DRENDO-1510 file (C-alpha; in Angstrom, 1 decimal, always signed):
<recs>
REC; n; res; u; v; w
REC; 1; UNK; +41.2; -35.4; -11.9 .
REC; 2; UNK; +38.3; -34.9; -9.2 .
REC; 3; UNK; +35.1; -36.6; -10.1 .
REC; 4; UNK; +31.7; -34.5; -9.6 .
REC; 5; UNK; +28.6; -36.2; -9.5 .
REC; 6; UNK; +26.2; -34.0; -11.7 .
REC; 7; UNK; +22.6; -33.9; -10.2 .
REC; 8; UNK; +20.0; -31.8; -12.4 .
REC; 9; UNK; +17.2; -32.2; -10.1 .
REC; 10; UNK; +19.5; -30.4; -6.7 .
REC; 11; UNK; +20.9; -27.8; -9.1 .
REC; 12; UNK; +17.2; -27.0; -9.9 .
REC; 13; UNK; +16.3; -27.2; -6.5 .
REC; 14; UNK; +19.7; -24.8; -5.8 .
REC; 15; UNK; +19.1; -22.2; -8.0 .
REC; 16; UNK; +15.0; -21.9; -7.3 .
REC; 17; UNK; +16.4; -20.9; -3.7 .
REC; 18; UNK; +18.4; -18.6; -4.8 .
REC; 19; UNK; +15.5; -16.7; -7.3 .
REC; 20; UNK; +14.0; -17.2; -4.2 .
REC; 21; UNK; +16.4; -15.1; -2.4 .
REC; 22; UNK; +16.3; -12.6; -4.9 .
REC; 23; UNK; +12.9; -11.9; -5.1 .
REC; 24; UNK; +12.5; -11.6; -1.2 .
REC; 25; UNK; +15.4; -9.3; -1.3 .
REC; 26; UNK; +13.8; -7.0; -4.1 .
REC; 27; UNK; +11.5; -4.4; -2.8 .
REC; 28; UNK; +7.8; -4.2; -3.7 .
REC; 29; UNK; +7.3; -0.5; -4.6 .
REC; 30; UNK; +10.6; -1.1; -7.4 .
REC; 31; UNK; +10.0; +0.8; -10.5 .
REC; 32; UNK; +12.0; -0.1; -13.5 .
REC; 33; UNK; +11.8; +3.6; -14.6 .
REC; 34; UNK; +13.8; +5.9; -12.0 .
REC; 35; UNK; +11.3; +8.2; -10.7 .
REC; 36; UNK; +8.3; +7.4; -12.1 .
REC; 37; UNK; +6.5; +6.5; -8.7 .
REC; 38; UNK; +5.8; +4.2; -5.9 .
REC; 39; UNK; +3.2; +2.7; -4.2 .
REC; 40; UNK; +3.0; +3.1; -0.2 .
REC; 41; UNK; +2.5; +0.3; +1.9 .
REC; 42; UNK; -1.0; +0.4; +3.5 .
REC; 43; UNK; -2.6; -1.2; +6.6 .
REC; 44; UNK; -6.8; -1.5; +6.8 .
REC; 45; UNK; -8.4; -2.1; +9.9 .
REC; 46; UNK; -11.9; -3.3; +10.5 .
REC; 47; UNK; -12.7; -2.7; +14.3 .
REC; 48; UNK; -15.7; -2.9; +15.9 .
REC; 49; UNK; -17.5; +0.4; +14.9 .
REC; 50; UNK; -14.7; +2.4; +12.6 .
REC; 51; UNK; -12.6; +1.4; +9.9 .
REC; 52; UNK; -9.1; +2.6; +9.6 .
REC; 53; UNK; -6.5; +3.1; +7.2 .
REC; 54; UNK; -2.9; +3.8; +8.0 .
REC; 55; UNK; -0.2; +4.7; +5.0 .
REC; 56; UNK; +3.3; +5.1; +5.3 .
REC; 57; UNK; +3.9; +8.2; +3.6 .
REC; 58; UNK; +7.8; +8.9; +4.7 .
REC; 59; UNK; +9.5; +12.3; +4.2 .
REC; 60; UNK; +6.0; +14.0; +3.1 .
REC; 61; UNK; +4.3; +17.3; +4.1 .
REC; 62; UNK; +0.2; +16.2; +4.3 .
REC; 63; UNK; -0.7; +19.3; +1.9 .
REC; 64; UNK; +1.4; +16.9; -1.0 .
REC; 65; UNK; -1.5; +14.3; -0.3 .
REC; 66; UNK; -4.8; +13.9; -1.8 .
REC; 67; UNK; -7.4; +12.1; -0.4 .
REC; 68; UNK; -10.7; +11.4; -2.4 .
REC; 69; UNK; -13.7; +8.5; -1.4 .
REC; 70; UNK; -16.4; +7.6; -4.3 .
REC; 71; UNK; -18.4; +4.4; -4.6 .
REC; 72; UNK; -16.8; +2.4; -1.8 .
REC; 73; UNK; -13.0; +3.3; -2.7 .
REC; 74; UNK; -10.9; +5.5; -0.5 .
REC; 75; UNK; -8.2; +7.3; -3.0 .
REC; 76; UNK; -4.7; +8.3; -1.6 .
REC; 77; UNK; -2.8; +10.2; -4.2 .
REC; 78; UNK; +0.2; +12.5; -4.2 .
REC; 79; UNK; +3.7; +13.4; -5.5 .
REC; 80; UNK; +7.1; +12.8; -3.6 .
REC; 81; UNK; +9.6; +15.1; -5.2 .
REC; 82; UNK; +13.1; +13.8; -6.1 .
REC; 83; UNK; +15.8; +15.6; -3.7 .
REC; 84; UNK; +17.5; +18.7; -5.6 .
REC; 85; UNK; +21.3; +17.7; -5.7 .
REC; 86; UNK; +24.7; +19.8; -7.0 .
REC; 87; UNK; +25.4; +19.3; -10.3 .
REC; 88; UNK; +28.9; +17.9; -9.4 .
REC; 89; UNK; +27.4; +15.2; -7.2 .
REC; 90; UNK; +27.3; +11.3; -8.3 .
REC; 91; UNK; +24.7; +9.0; -6.6 .
REC; 92; UNK; +26.3; +5.8; -5.8 .
REC; 93; UNK; +22.9; +3.9; -4.4 .
REC; 94; UNK; +19.5; +5.2; -4.6 .
REC; 95; UNK; +16.8; +3.1; -2.6 .
REC; 96; UNK; +14.2; +5.3; -1.8 .
REC; 97; UNK; +11.3; +5.8; -3.7 .
REC; 98; UNK; +10.2; +9.0; -5.6 .
REC; 99; UNK; +7.7; +10.4; -7.5 .
REC; 100; UNK; +3.8; +10.2; -8.2 .
REC; 101; UNK; +1.9; +7.6; -6.6 .
REC; 102; UNK; -1.7; +6.7; -6.4 .
REC; 103; UNK; -3.6; +3.6; -3.7 .
REC; 104; UNK; -7.0; +2.7; -4.1 .
REC; 105; UNK; -8.4; +0.8; -1.5 .
REC; 106; UNK; -11.7; -0.7; -1.0 .
REC; 107; UNK; -13.7; -0.5; +2.1 .
REC; 108; UNK; -16.5; -2.2; +3.8 .
REC; 109; UNK; -20.0; -1.1; +2.5 .
REC; 110; UNK; -21.3; -0.2; +5.6 .
REC; 111; UNK; -19.0; +2.9; +6.5 .
REC; 112; UNK; -20.2; +6.5; +7.2 .
REC; 113; UNK; -18.7; +8.9; +4.4 .
REC; 114; UNK; -19.8; +11.7; +6.5 .
REC; 115; UNK; -17.6; +10.9; +8.8 .
REC; 116; UNK; -14.1; +11.0; +7.5 .
REC; 117; UNK; -11.2; +11.7; +9.5 .
REC; 118; UNK; -7.9; +12.5; +8.3 .
REC; 119; UNK; -4.4; +13.4; +10.2 .
REC; 120; UNK; -0.9; +12.8; +9.5 .
REC; 121; UNK; +2.0; +12.7; +11.9 .
REC; 122; UNK; +5.9; +11.5; +11.7 .
REC; 123; UNK; +4.9; +10.3; +8.1 .
REC; 124; UNK; +1.9; +8.1; +9.0 .
REC; 125; UNK; -1.2; +8.9; +7.1 .
REC; 126; UNK; -4.3; +8.1; +9.5 .
REC; 127; UNK; -7.8; +7.8; +7.6 .
REC; 128; UNK; -10.5; +6.9; +10.1 .
REC; 129; UNK; -14.0; +6.2; +9.0 .
REC; 130; UNK; -17.2; +5.6; +11.5 .
REC; 131; UNK; -19.7; +2.6; +10.7 .
REC; 132; UNK; -23.5; +3.0; +10.0 .
REC; 133; UNK; -25.4; +1.3; +12.8 .
REC; 134; UNK; -26.8; -1.8; +11.0 .
REC; 135; UNK; -30.1; -1.7; +10.0 .
REC; 136; UNK; -33.0; -2.8; +13.0 .
REC; 137; UNK; -33.5; -6.7; +12.1 .
REC; 138; UNK; -37.4; -6.6; +11.7 .
REC; 139; UNK; -39.7; -10.0; +10.8 .
REC; 140; UNK; -42.4; -10.0; +8.5 .
REC; 141; UNK; -45.0; -12.0; +8.6 .
REC; 142; UNK; -46.1; -13.8; +5.0 .
REC; 143; UNK; -49.2; -14.9; +4.0 .
REC; 144; UNK; -49.3; -18.3; +1.6 .
REC; 145; UNK; -52.0; -17.4; -1.3 .
</recs>
């Protein structure tokens, strides 16, 4: 009978590595309830005179997306409909996300709300906001009383 040395710490390390691998492979936007929504991935760029937000919305049309801005928060919401299938179709694998979504992105305080521009091309929503000019620094002489 072969002799195996059992090392509990090595087994725990192996289990930890396997769990980390499973977590890395798991989609970040996974919902345990099928069709209950998703979170589109978003990048925010703070450039010299603009702030640019880019959101991935693959397969969506611009009329299915709602944008709003209030109190320094840009809200992106909408709904991505589940594709219609014939009754005799069995889904063998489904990795795409569908349903309602809402993302709220806090933006820097120096954005000019009146300058918001949005466009959508090839499933990428781009929102651009100009920055307000920095107030002029002024020096005041303070008398000591």
